[in-house]
KELUMMI-332243 format. One record per atom (N, C-alpha, C): residue in three letters; atom name; x, y, z; residue number from 1. Coordinates in Angstrom, 2 decimals, always signed. Layout:
<recs>
REC type atom    east   north      up seq
REC  ALA   CA       X       Y       Z NUM
...
</recs>
This chain:
<recs>
REC type atom    east   north      up seq
REC  MET    N +195.80  +41.02  -27.16   1
REC  MET   CA +194.96  +40.14  -27.18   1
REC  MET    C +196.67  +38.78  -26.76   1
REC  ALA    N +197.65  +39.04  -27.31   2
REC  ALA   CA +198.46  +38.19  -27.00   2
REC  ALA    C +198.65  +37.76  -25.27   2
REC  GLU    N +198.37  +38.56  -24.38   3
REC  GLU   CA +198.43  +38.57  -23.70   3
REC  GLU    C +197.41  +37.67  -22.42   3
REC  MET    N +196.25  +37.85  -23.13   4
REC  MET   CA +195.19  +36.59  -22.43   4
REC  MET    C +195.87  +35.17  -23.09   4
REC  PHE    N +196.39  +35.22  -23.95   5
REC  PHE   CA +197.27  +33.49  -24.47   5
REC  PHE    C +198.03  +33.25  -22.76   5
REC  VAL    N +199.08  +34.45  -22.65   6
REC  VAL   CA +199.67  +34.07  -21.94   6
REC  VAL    C +199.56  +33.93  -20.62   6
REC  THR    N +198.07  +34.31  -20.00   7
REC  THR   CA +197.33  +33.84  -18.94   7
REC  THR    C +197.16  +32.70  -18.90   7
REC  LEU    N +196.62  +31.93  -19.90   8
REC  LEU   CA +195.78  +31.10  -19.65   8
REC  LEU    C +196.63  +30.29  -18.73   8
REC  GLY    N +195.10  +29.93  -17.94   9
REC  GLY   CA +195.66  +28.67  -16.46   9
REC  GLY    C +195.41  +27.39  -17.14   9
REC  SER    N +195.58  +26.88  -15.92  10
REC  SER   CA +195.26  +25.31  -15.75  10
REC  SER    C +193.48  +25.19  -15.51  10
REC  TRP    N +193.44  +26.44  -14.46  11
REC  TRP   CA +191.59  +26.37  -14.07  11
REC  TRP    C +191.17  +26.95  -15.32  11
REC  ASN    N +192.04  +28.27  -16.00  12
REC  ASN   CA +191.30  +28.53  -17.30  12
REC  ASN    C +191.06  +27.12  -18.29  12
REC  TRP    N +191.66  +26.20  -18.17  13
REC  TRP   CA +191.41  +24.99  -19.20  13
REC  TRP    C +190.46  +24.11  -18.44  13
REC  LEU    N +190.49  +23.72  -17.28  14
REC  LEU   CA +189.49  +23.16  -16.57  14
REC  LEU    C +187.73  +23.57  -16.55  14
REC  ILE    N +187.87  +24.81  -16.74  15
REC  ILE   CA +186.70  +25.37  -16.45  15
REC  ILE    C +185.70  +25.40  -17.62  15
REC  PHE    N +187.21  +25.31  -18.80  16
REC  PHE   CA +186.95  +25.57  -20.57  16
REC  PHE    C +185.76  +24.14  -20.88  16
REC  GLY    N +187.00  +23.36  -20.06  17
REC  GLY   CA +186.41  +22.00  -19.85  17
REC  GLY    C +185.07  +21.66  -19.86  17
REC  VAL    N +184.88  +21.62  -18.94  18
REC  VAL   CA +183.81  +22.13  -18.07  18
REC  VAL    C +182.67  +22.32  -18.91  18
REC  LEU    N +182.43  +23.68  -19.42  19
REC  LEU   CA +181.39  +24.48  -19.95  19
REC  LEU    C +181.31  +23.46  -21.33  19
REC  LEU    N +182.18  +23.11  -22.01  20
REC  LEU   CA +181.80  +22.35  -23.30  20
REC  LEU    C +181.30  +21.04  -22.91  20
REC  MET    N +181.22  +20.31  -21.76  21
REC  MET   CA +181.09  +19.11  -21.55  21
REC  MET    C +179.45  +19.67  -21.04  21
REC  ALA    N +179.39  +20.76  -20.69  22
REC  ALA   CA +177.84  +21.85  -19.91  22
REC  ALA    C +177.28  +22.10  -21.44  22
REC  LEU    N +177.73  +21.88  -22.12  23
REC  LEU   CA +177.26  +22.27  -23.78  23
REC  LEU    C +176.64  +21.34  -24.30  23
REC  GLU    N +177.29  +20.05  -23.39  24
REC  GLU   CA +176.90  +19.05  -24.55  24
REC  GLU    C +175.88  +18.11  -24.10  24
REC  LEU    N +175.21  +18.65  -22.77  25
REC  LEU   CA +173.58  +18.50  -22.26  25
REC  LEU    C +172.80  +19.30  -23.28  25
REC  LEU    N +172.84  +20.76  -23.58  26
REC  LEU   CA +172.42  +21.47  -24.77  26
REC  LEU    C +171.68  +21.15  -25.62  26
REC  ALA    N +172.89  +20.19  -26.62  27
REC  ALA   CA +172.81  +19.89  -28.17  27
REC  ALA    C +173.61  +18.71  -27.92  27
REC  PRO    N +172.52  +17.50  -27.49  28
REC  PRO   CA +173.49  +16.30  -27.42  28
REC  PRO    C +174.26  +15.94  -28.94  28
REC  GLY    N +175.28  +15.04  -28.58  29
REC  GLY   CA +175.29  +14.80  -30.27  29
REC  GLY    C +177.35  +14.19  -29.80  29
REC  VAL    N +177.41  +14.10  -28.65  30
REC  VAL   CA +179.07  +13.65  -28.09  30
REC  VAL    C +179.74  +14.62  -29.33  30
REC  PHE    N +179.59  +15.58  -29.55  31
REC  PHE   CA +180.81  +16.14  -30.23  31
REC  PHE    C +181.80  +16.88  -29.03  31
REC  MET    N +180.72  +17.97  -28.71  32
REC  MET   CA +181.59  +19.30  -27.57  32
REC  MET    C +182.12  +18.43  -26.24  32
REC  PHE    N +181.42  +17.11  -26.04  33
REC  PHE   CA +182.32  +16.40  -24.66  33
REC  PHE    C +183.65  +16.23  -24.94  33
REC  TRP    N +183.80  +15.42  -26.36  34
REC  TRP   CA +185.52  +15.58  -26.91  34
REC  TRP    C +186.10  +16.69  -26.88  34
REC  LEU    N +185.13  +17.59  -27.02  35
REC  LEU   CA +186.07  +18.60  -26.77  35
REC  LEU    C +187.17  +19.54  -25.82  35
REC  GLY    N +185.69  +19.26  -24.88  36
REC  GLY   CA +185.55  +19.83  -23.29  36
REC  GLY    C +186.57  +18.45  -22.32  36
REC  LEU    N +187.03  +17.41  -22.98  37
REC  LEU   CA +187.95  +16.57  -22.17  37
REC  LEU    C +189.43  +16.68  -22.78  37
REC  SER    N +189.45  +17.12  -24.37  38
REC  SER   CA +190.51  +17.47  -24.62  38
REC  SER    C +191.14  +18.27  -23.59  38
REC  ALA    N +189.87  +19.62  -23.02  39
REC  ALA   CA +190.88  +21.14  -22.04  39
REC  ALA    C +190.89  +20.80  -21.53  39
REC  PHE    N +189.79  +19.66  -20.55  40
REC  PHE   CA +190.18  +18.91  -19.07  40
REC  PHE    C +191.65  +18.70  -19.00  40
REC  LEU    N +192.07  +17.40  -20.19  41
REC  LEU   CA +192.75  +16.35  -20.18  41
REC  LEU    C +194.19  +17.63  -20.37  41
REC  VAL    N +194.16  +19.31  -21.23  42
REC  VAL   CA +195.26  +19.92  -21.24  42
REC  VAL    C +195.59  +20.70  -19.49  42
REC  GLY    N +193.88  +21.34  -19.28  43
REC  GLY   CA +193.72  +21.35  -17.46  43
REC  GLY    C +194.52  +20.69  -16.45  43
REC  VAL    N +194.55  +19.30  -16.75  44
REC  VAL   CA +195.13  +18.63  -15.87  44
REC  VAL    C +196.71  +18.47  -16.25  44
REC  LEU    N +196.92  +18.57  -17.27  45
REC  LEU   CA +198.72  +18.40  -17.60  45
REC  LEU    C +199.11  +19.91  -17.37  45
REC  SER    N +198.27  +20.62  -17.32  46
REC  SER   CA +199.02  +22.15  -16.82  46
REC  SER    C +199.78  +22.05  -15.65  46
REC  PHE    N +198.69  +21.54  -14.53  47
REC  PHE   CA +198.85  +21.25  -13.38  47
REC  PHE    C +200.06  +20.31  -13.31  47
REC  ILE    N +200.33  +19.33  -13.57  48
REC  ILE   CA +201.51  +18.55  -13.40  48
REC  ILE    C +202.88  +19.28  -13.98  48
REC  VAL    N +202.56  +19.39  -15.60  49
REC  VAL   CA +204.24  +20.21  -15.87  49
REC  VAL    C +203.23  +21.40  -16.43  49
REC  THR    N +204.07  +22.57  -16.46  50
REC  THR   CA +203.41  +24.04  -16.84  50
REC  THR    C +204.28  +24.17  -18.07  50
REC  PRO    N +203.67  +23.82  -19.14  51
REC  PRO   CA +203.93  +24.10  -20.75  51
REC  PRO    C +203.70  +25.83  -21.17  51
REC  THR    N +204.00  +26.37  -22.16  52
REC  THR   CA +203.63  +27.40  -22.06  52
REC  THR    C +202.42  +27.42  -22.98  52
REC  TRP    N +202.11  +28.83  -23.56  53
REC  TRP   CA +200.33  +28.84  -24.05  53
REC  TRP    C +200.59  +28.10  -25.30  53
REC  GLN    N +201.38  +28.49  -25.78  54
REC  GLN   CA +201.88  +27.88  -27.71  54
REC  GLN    C +201.56  +26.43  -27.40  54
REC  VAL    N +202.62  +25.88  -26.26  55
REC  VAL   CA +202.16  +24.27  -26.29  55
REC  VAL    C +200.63  +23.82  -25.68  55
REC  GLN    N +199.99  +25.10  -24.34  56
REC  GLN   CA +198.47  +24.29  -23.84  56
REC  GLN    C +197.90  +23.98  -25.45  56
REC  ILE    N +197.56  +25.14  -26.32  57
REC  ILE   CA +196.59  +25.32  -27.24  57
REC  ILE    C +197.01  +24.22  -28.37  57
REC  LEU    N +198.77  +24.11  -28.71  58
REC  LEU   CA +198.91  +22.69  -29.07  58
REC  LEU    C +198.23  +21.55  -28.52  58
REC  LEU    N +198.54  +21.23  -27.87  59
REC  LEU   CA +197.96  +19.96  -26.82  59
REC  LEU    C +196.41  +19.85  -27.11  59
REC  PHE    N +195.29  +21.31  -27.26  60
REC  PHE   CA +194.02  +20.87  -26.96  60
REC  PHE    C +194.13  +20.61  -28.67  60
REC  GLY    N +194.43  +21.35  -29.52  61
REC  GLY   CA +194.44  +20.52  -30.75  61
REC  GLY    C +194.61  +19.50  -31.21  61
REC  LEU    N +195.74  +18.57  -30.57  62
REC  LEU   CA +195.87  +17.55  -31.25  62
REC  LEU    C +194.68  +16.42  -30.14  62
REC  PHE    N +194.85  +17.15  -28.56  63
REC  PHE   CA +193.69  +16.31  -27.62  63
REC  PHE    C +192.17  +16.14  -28.74  63
REC  ALA    N +191.85  +16.95  -29.10  64
REC  ALA   CA +190.61  +17.49  -30.14  64
REC  ALA    C +190.74  +16.88  -31.53  64
REC  LEU    N +191.93  +16.95  -31.91  65
REC  LEU   CA +191.48  +16.21  -33.57  65
REC  LEU    C +192.10  +14.27  -33.24  65
REC  ALA    N +192.70  +14.44  -32.02  66
REC  ALA   CA +192.69  +12.26  -31.81  66
REC  ALA    C +191.35  +11.82  -31.15  66
REC  ALA    N +190.32  +13.10  -30.44  67
REC  ALA   CA +189.57  +12.21  -29.58  67
REC  ALA    C +188.32  +12.11  -30.38  67
REC  VAL    N +187.82  +13.26  -31.40  68
REC  VAL   CA +186.84  +13.11  -32.07  68
REC  VAL    C +186.60  +12.02  -33.08  68
REC  PRO    N +187.55  +11.66  -33.86  69
REC  PRO   CA +188.20  +10.30  -34.88  69
REC  PRO    C +187.92   +9.07  -33.94  69
REC  LEU    N +188.44   +9.40  -33.19  70
REC  LEU   CA +188.15   +7.91  -32.28  70
REC  LEU    C +187.00   +7.16  -32.01  70
REC  TRP    N +186.32   +8.43  -31.14  71
REC  TRP   CA +185.07   +8.31  -30.77  71
REC  TRP    C +184.34   +7.77  -31.69  71
REC  ARG    N +184.43   +8.23  -32.89  72
REC  ARG   CA +183.57   +7.70  -33.89  72
REC  ARG    C +183.96   +6.31  -34.78  72
REC  ARG    N +185.60   +6.50  -34.35  73
REC  ARG   CA +185.86   +4.77  -34.62  73
REC  ARG    C +185.41   +4.25  -33.55  73
REC  ILE    N +184.89   +3.97  -32.83  74
REC  ILE   CA +184.51   +2.75  -31.47  74
REC  ILE    C +183.29   +3.25  -31.63  74
REC  ALA    N +182.40   +4.38  -31.71  75
REC  ALA   CA +180.83   +4.44  -31.90  75
REC  ALA    C +180.31   +3.17  -33.06  75
REC  ARG    N +180.67   +3.18  -34.04  76
REC  ARG   CA +180.57   +2.39  -35.26  76
REC  ARG    C +181.14   +1.39  -34.99  76
REC  GLN    N +182.18   +0.44  -34.11  77
REC  GLN   CA +182.44   -0.50  -34.47  77
REC  GLN    C +182.01   -1.68  -32.40  77
REC  LYS    N +180.85   -1.53  -33.07  78
REC  LYS   CA +179.87   -1.89  -31.60  78
REC  LYS    C +179.05   -3.23  -32.13  78
REC  PRO    N +180.08   -4.33  -31.08  79
REC  PRO   CA +179.82   -5.60  -31.61  79
REC  PRO    C +178.23   -5.78  -31.30  79
REC  GLY    N +177.22   -6.86  -31.83  80
REC  GLY   CA +176.58   -7.09  -31.64  80
REC  GLY    C +175.40   -5.97  -31.01  80
REC  ALA    N +175.42   -5.39  -31.56  81
REC  ALA   CA +174.90   -3.46  -31.14  81
REC  ALA    C +173.07   -4.05  -31.74  81
REC  ASN    N +172.76   -4.87  -31.90  82
REC  ASN   CA +171.18   -4.93  -32.19  82
REC  ASN    C +171.59   -7.04  -31.93  82
REC  PRO    N +171.31   -6.85  -30.33  83
REC  PRO   CA +170.63   -8.27  -29.77  83
REC  PRO    C +169.57   -9.31  -30.18  83
REC  ASN    N +168.55   -8.11  -30.64  84
REC  ASN   CA +167.48   -8.89  -30.91  84
REC  ASN    C +166.90   -8.47  -32.58  84
REC  PRO    N +167.45   -8.18  -33.69  85
REC  PRO   CA +167.05   -7.79  -35.06  85
REC  PRO    C +165.53   -7.98  -35.10  85
REC  PHE    N +164.98   -8.88  -34.98  86
REC  PHE   CA +163.48   -8.62  -35.18  86
REC  PHE    C +163.35   -7.99  -33.43  86
REC  LEU    N +162.98   -7.20  -33.29  87
REC  LEU   CA +162.29   -6.56  -32.14  87
REC  LEU    C +161.05   -6.06  -32.85  87
REC  ASN    N +161.14   -5.46  -33.55  88
REC  ASN   CA +159.96   -4.35  -34.30  88
REC  ASN    C +159.78   -5.25  -35.45  88
REC  LYS    N +160.08   -6.77  -35.83  89
REC  LYS   CA +159.53   -7.26  -37.19  89
REC  LYS    C +159.54   -8.81  -36.09  89
REC  ARG    N +158.31   -8.53  -35.77  90
REC  ARG   CA +157.75  -10.11  -35.02  90
REC  ARG    C +157.72  -11.39  -35.98  90
REC  SER    N +156.81  -11.25  -36.98  91
REC  SER   CA +156.18  -12.06  -37.86  91
REC  SER    C +157.69  -12.13  -39.21  91
REC  ASP    N +158.67  -11.60  -39.11  92
REC  ASP   CA +159.96  -12.07  -39.57  92
REC  ASP    C +160.60  -12.98  -39.04  92
REC  ALA    N +160.73  -12.67  -37.35  93
REC  ALA   CA +161.55  -14.21  -36.97  93
REC  ALA    C +160.81  -15.39  -36.94  93
REC  LEU    N +159.43  -15.31  -37.47  94
REC  LEU   CA +158.62  -16.74  -37.84  94
REC  LEU    C +159.42  -16.97  -39.04  94
REC  VAL    N +159.88  -17.09  -39.95  95
REC  VAL   CA +160.21  -17.64  -41.17  95
REC  VAL    C +161.39  -18.85  -40.75  95
REC  GLY    N +161.02  -19.54  -41.23  96
REC  GLY   CA +161.20  -20.73  -41.36  96
REC  GLY    C +160.89  -22.20  -40.24  96
REC  ARG    N +160.27  -21.74  -39.50  97
REC  ARG   CA +159.38  -22.37  -38.54  97
REC  ARG    C +158.29  -23.62  -38.74  97
REC  VAL    N +157.87  -24.56  -38.36  98
REC  VAL   CA +157.81  -25.28  -38.92  98
REC  VAL    C +156.54  -25.51  -37.97  98
REC  CYS    N +154.95  -25.31  -38.12  99
REC  CYS   CA +154.29  -25.08  -37.27  99
REC  CYS    C +152.57  -25.63  -37.79  99
REC  THR    N +151.86  -26.42  -37.52 100
REC  THR   CA +150.50  -26.75  -37.65 100
REC  THR    C +149.29  -26.24  -38.01 100
REC  LEU    N +148.85  -26.35  -38.85 101
REC  LEU   CA +147.57  -25.72  -39.62 101
REC  LEU    C +146.74  -26.09  -38.04 101
REC  ASP    N +145.68  -24.74  -37.69 102
REC  ASP   CA +144.30  -24.64  -36.81 102
REC  ASP    C +143.21  -24.83  -37.76 102
REC  ARG    N +142.93  -24.54  -38.99 103
REC  ARG   CA +141.77  -24.35  -39.91 103
REC  ARG    C +143.19  -24.86  -41.31 103
REC  PRO    N +141.98  -25.43  -41.91 104
REC  PRO   CA +142.84  -25.59  -43.49 104
REC  PRO    C +142.47  -24.52  -44.02 104
REC  ILE    N +143.49  -24.58  -45.12 105
REC  ILE   CA +143.83  -23.59  -46.52 105
REC  ILE    C +143.18  -23.54  -47.47 105
REC  MET    N +141.63  -23.08  -47.56 106
REC  MET   CA +141.06  -23.06  -48.36 106
REC  MET    C +140.81  -22.06  -49.06 106
REC  ASP    N +141.32  -21.95  -50.20 107
REC  ASP   CA +141.07  -20.48  -51.32 107
REC  ASP    C +142.23  -20.08  -51.45 107
REC  GLY    N +143.20  -20.37  -50.69 108
REC  GLY   CA +144.24  -19.56  -50.43 108
REC  GLY    C +145.05  -19.25  -48.99 108
REC  GLU    N +144.06  -19.27  -48.22 109
REC  GLU   CA +144.01  -18.27  -46.94 109
REC  GLU    C +143.72  -19.85  -45.97 109
REC  GLY    N +144.47  -19.55  -44.36 110
REC  GLY   CA +144.17  -20.31  -43.30 110
REC  GLY    C +144.53  -19.96  -42.43 110
REC  ILE    N +144.69  -19.98  -41.11 111
REC  ILE   CA +144.69  -20.65  -39.65 111
REC  ILE    C +145.61  -20.90  -39.36 111
REC  VAL    N +146.86  -20.28  -38.76 112
REC  VAL   CA +147.51  -21.37  -37.63 112
REC  VAL    C +148.13  -20.02  -36.86 112
REC  ARG    N +148.42  -21.09  -35.54 113
REC  ARG   CA +148.61  -20.55  -34.16 113
REC  ARG    C +149.56  -20.74  -33.92 113
REC  ILE    N +151.05  -19.86  -33.13 114
REC  ILE   CA +152.20  -20.23  -33.37 114
REC  ILE    C +151.88  -19.64  -31.68 114
REC  ASP    N +152.92  -20.06  -30.43 115
REC  ASP   CA +152.91  -19.59  -29.63 115
REC  ASP    C +151.25  -19.43  -28.50 115
REC  ASP    N +151.39  -18.16  -28.95 116
REC  ASP   CA +149.96  -18.14  -28.09 116
REC  ASP    C +149.17  -16.56  -29.17 116
REC  THR    N +149.77  -16.94  -30.46 117
REC  THR   CA +149.17  -15.68  -31.65 117
REC  THR    C +148.86  -16.59  -32.67 117
REC  VAL    N +147.30  -16.08  -33.22 118
REC  VAL   CA +146.51  -16.92  -34.23 118
REC  VAL    C +147.21  -16.38  -35.61 118
REC  TRP    N +147.95  -16.66  -36.19 119
REC  TRP   CA +148.50  -15.87  -37.69 119
REC  TRP    C +147.52  -16.18  -39.21 119
REC  ARG    N +147.09  -15.55  -40.25 120
REC  ARG   CA +146.69  -15.90  -41.06 120
REC  ARG    C +147.54  -16.36  -42.06 120
REC  VAL    N +147.50  -17.22  -42.42 121
REC  VAL   CA +148.39  -17.88  -43.77 121
REC  VAL    C +148.11  -17.99  -44.96 121
REC  SER    N +148.30  -17.43  -46.29 122
REC  SER   CA +148.63  -17.66  -47.57 122
REC  SER    C +149.05  -18.84  -47.83 122
REC  GLY    N +148.58  -20.10  -48.61 123
REC  GLY   CA +149.97  -20.81  -49.63 123
REC  GLY    C +148.70  -21.81  -50.16 123
REC  PRO    N +149.15  -22.84  -50.55 124
REC  PRO   CA +147.96  -24.43  -51.44 124
REC  PRO    C +147.18  -24.59  -51.09 124
REC  ASP    N +146.56  -25.09  -50.91 125
REC  ASP   CA +145.42  -25.38  -50.11 125
REC  ASP    C +145.59  -26.74  -49.04 125
REC  THR    N +145.58  -26.72  -48.14 126
REC  THR   CA +146.00  -28.00  -47.55 126
REC  THR    C +145.02  -28.30  -46.07 126
REC  PRO    N +144.90  -29.70  -45.82 127
REC  PRO   CA +143.70  -29.92  -45.04 127
REC  PRO    C +144.25  -29.27  -43.49 127
REC  ALA    N +143.25  -28.98  -42.35 128
REC  ALA   CA +143.75  -28.78  -40.88 128
REC  ALA    C +144.57  -29.88  -40.33 128
REC  GLY    N +145.96  -29.66  -39.39 129
REC  GLY   CA +146.32  -30.53  -38.97 129
REC  GLY    C +147.67  -30.71  -39.88 129
REC  THR    N +148.19  -30.10  -40.67 130
REC  THR   CA +149.48  -30.36  -41.82 130
REC  THR    C +150.10  -29.81  -41.18 130
REC  ARG    N +151.25  -29.78  -41.08 131
REC  ARG   CA +152.61  -29.09  -40.81 131
REC  ARG    C +152.96  -28.61  -41.76 131
REC  VAL    N +153.29  -27.21  -41.69 132
REC  VAL   CA +153.57  -26.38  -42.75 132
REC  VAL    C +154.71  -25.25  -42.50 132
REC  LYS    N +155.59  -25.06  -43.31 133
REC  LYS   CA +156.18  -23.80  -42.89 133
REC  LYS    C +156.31  -23.46  -43.30 133
REC  ILE    N +157.01  -21.84  -42.67 134
REC  ILE   CA +156.78  -20.86  -43.15 134
REC  ILE    C +157.49  -20.04  -43.72 134
REC  VAL    N +157.85  -19.72  -44.84 135
REC  VAL   CA +158.68  -19.58  -45.90 135
REC  VAL    C +158.71  -17.92  -46.00 135
REC  LYS    N +157.59  -17.14  -46.20 136
REC  LYS   CA +157.40  -15.34  -46.10 136
REC  LYS    C +156.58  -14.55  -45.15 136
REC  ALA    N +157.49  -14.07  -44.78 137
REC  ALA   CA +156.44  -13.16  -43.97 137
REC  ALA    C +156.00  -11.64  -44.39 137
REC  ASP    N +154.05  -11.43  -44.55 138
REC  ASP   CA +154.42   -9.49  -44.88 138
REC  ASP    C +153.38   -9.19  -43.99 138
REC  GLY    N +154.08   -8.66  -43.08 139
REC  GLY   CA +153.06   -7.88  -41.90 139
REC  GLY    C +152.99   -9.10  -40.92 139
REC  ALA    N +150.93   -9.19  -41.28 140
REC  ALA   CA +150.38   -9.74  -40.40 140
REC  ALA    C +150.55  -10.97  -40.80 140
REC  SER    N +150.77  -11.04  -42.10 141
REC  SER   CA +150.45  -12.13  -43.00 141
REC  SER    C +151.46  -13.26  -43.06 141
REC  LEU    N +151.28  -14.23  -42.85 142
REC  LEU   CA +152.36  -15.28  -43.40 142
REC  LEU    C +151.99  -16.07  -44.85 142
REC  THR    N +153.40  -16.46  -45.19 143
REC  THR   CA +153.18  -17.28  -46.44 143
REC  THR    C +153.87  -18.61  -46.15 143
REC  VAL    N +153.20  -19.80  -46.32 144
REC  VAL   CA +153.52  -21.69  -45.76 144
REC  VAL    C +153.50  -21.84  -47.16 144
REC  ASP    N +154.49  -23.40  -47.32 145
REC  ASP   CA +154.41  -24.27  -47.74 145
REC  ASP    C +154.28  -25.44  -46.98 145
REC  VAL    N +153.91  -26.75  -47.73 146
REC  VAL   CA +154.42  -27.89  -46.65 146
REC  VAL    C +155.09  -27.81  -46.49 146
REC  ALA    N +155.67  -28.96  -44.89 147
REC  ALA   CA +156.92  -29.12  -44.46 147
REC  ALA    C +157.47  -30.43  -44.72 147
</recs>
């Protein structure tokens, strides 16, 4: 068993690194990639400096222990990760806008045209042509108040 560790060479680390990175393709999760990168770094360092097998395994462990938490921290710190927070909530983006009623609000319901879309609105009875402000969005229905 000890002879196997003694014969660990640079090429073995490089191959091990590539295999771990290839496993990442089969089971994506970005974990195996960093272990593969650690093994690859040990292989490259083994070409430059010829460390003993104990140092090689220690370097692999250190690189792996450093790479995985580092990646997790980098992945969480994405500034502006959501450049369009209203992508799937179009009506929420309308809250606060002021628009003109197309049809009067009678019995609590009316119609307003915003850009190229007709929206059903609810609020106090108001005549057509009145400027209203959207105060709440609930799915495809908007709640308005006189602006």
